[in-house]
C-alpha positions as CSV (number, residue, x, y, z in Angstrom):
1,X,0.0,0.0,0.0
2,X,1.4,3.4,-0.9
3,X,0.7,6.2,1.5
4,X,1.2,9.8,0.6
5,X,2.6,11.4,3.8
6,X,5.6,13.5,4.8
7,X,7.3,11.0,7.1
8,X,7.1,8.0,4.8
9,X,5.3,5.9,7.4
10,X,3.3,2.9,6.2
11,X,1.7,1.2,9.2
12,X,-0.1,-1.4,7.0
13,X,3.3,-2.7,5.8
14,X,4.7,-2.9,9.4
15,X,1.7,-4.0,11.4
16,X,-1.5,-5.9,11.1
17,X,-3.9,-2.9,11.2
18,X,-7.6,-2.9,10.7
19,X,-10.3,-0.2,10.8
20,X,-13.2,-1.8,12.5
21,X,-15.4,1.2,12.1
22,X,-17.7,2.7,14.7
23,X,-18.6,1.0,17.9
24,X,-22.4,0.6,18.1
25,X,-24.1,1.9,21.2
26,X,-27.3,3.3,22.6
27,X,-27.2,7.1,22.3
28,X,-30.3,7.5,24.5
29,X,-29.1,5.7,27.6
30,X,-25.6,6.6,28.9
31,X,-25.4,3.6,31.3
32,X,-26.2,1.2,28.5
33,X,-23.9,3.0,26.1
34,X,-21.0,2.6,28.5
35,X,-21.9,-1.1,28.9
36,X,-22.0,-1.6,25.1
37,X,-18.6,0.1,24.6
38,X,-17.0,-2.0,27.4
39,X,-18.4,-5.2,26.0
40,X,-17.3,-4.5,22.4
41,X,-13.8,-3.5,23.5
42,X,-13.6,-6.6,25.8
43,X,-14.4,-8.7,22.7
44,X,-11.7,-7.0,20.7
45,X,-9.1,-7.4,23.4
46,X,-10.0,-11.0,24.1
47,X,-9.0,-11.7,20.4
48,X,-5.5,-10.3,21.1
49,X,-6.2,-7.0,19.4
50,X,-4.7,-3.8,20.8
51,X,-7.3,-1.1,20.2
52,X,-6.3,2.4,19.0
53,X,-9.3,4.7,19.4
54,X,-9.5,8.0,17.5
55,X,-12.2,10.5,17.9
56,X,-15.5,10.2,19.7
57,X,-17.0,11.9,22.7
58,X,-15.0,12.1,25.9
59,X,-17.5,9.7,27.5
60,X,-16.1,6.7,25.6
61,X,-12.7,6.8,27.3
62,X,-13.7,5.5,30.7
63,X,-15.5,2.3,29.5
64,X,-12.6,1.6,27.1
65,X,-10.1,1.8,30.0
66,X,-12.4,-0.3,32.1
67,X,-12.4,-3.0,29.4
68,X,-8.6,-2.9,29.1
69,X,-8.2,-3.1,32.9
70,X,-10.5,-6.2,33.1
71,X,-8.5,-7.7,30.3
72,X,-5.2,-7.1,32.1
73,X,-6.6,-8.8,35.3
74,X,-7.5,-11.8,33.1
75,X,-3.8,-12.0,32.0
76,X,-4.4,-10.9,28.4
77,X,-1.0,-11.4,26.7
78,X,-0.9,-8.2,24.6
79,X,-2.5,-5.5,26.7
80,X,-1.1,-3.5,29.6
81,X,-2.8,-0.7,31.4
82,X,-1.3,1.5,34.1
């Protein structure tokens, strides 16, 4: 893959990278939205994926970190938090 950038970086040649798109969650119920985000990130992490999250409301950060912390306590091989 040819990327047109100033630093010459090509992450797709160096890493296995995938854009999984948006995380689906309930916009009308904050508690349910956080639960949905946590569950979807736990699923990603349980498959040995290291998530890189870009964009989104500040609300998404906490459930993502919670999912990563739970994963760390379950001895996930590729994720470390804190």
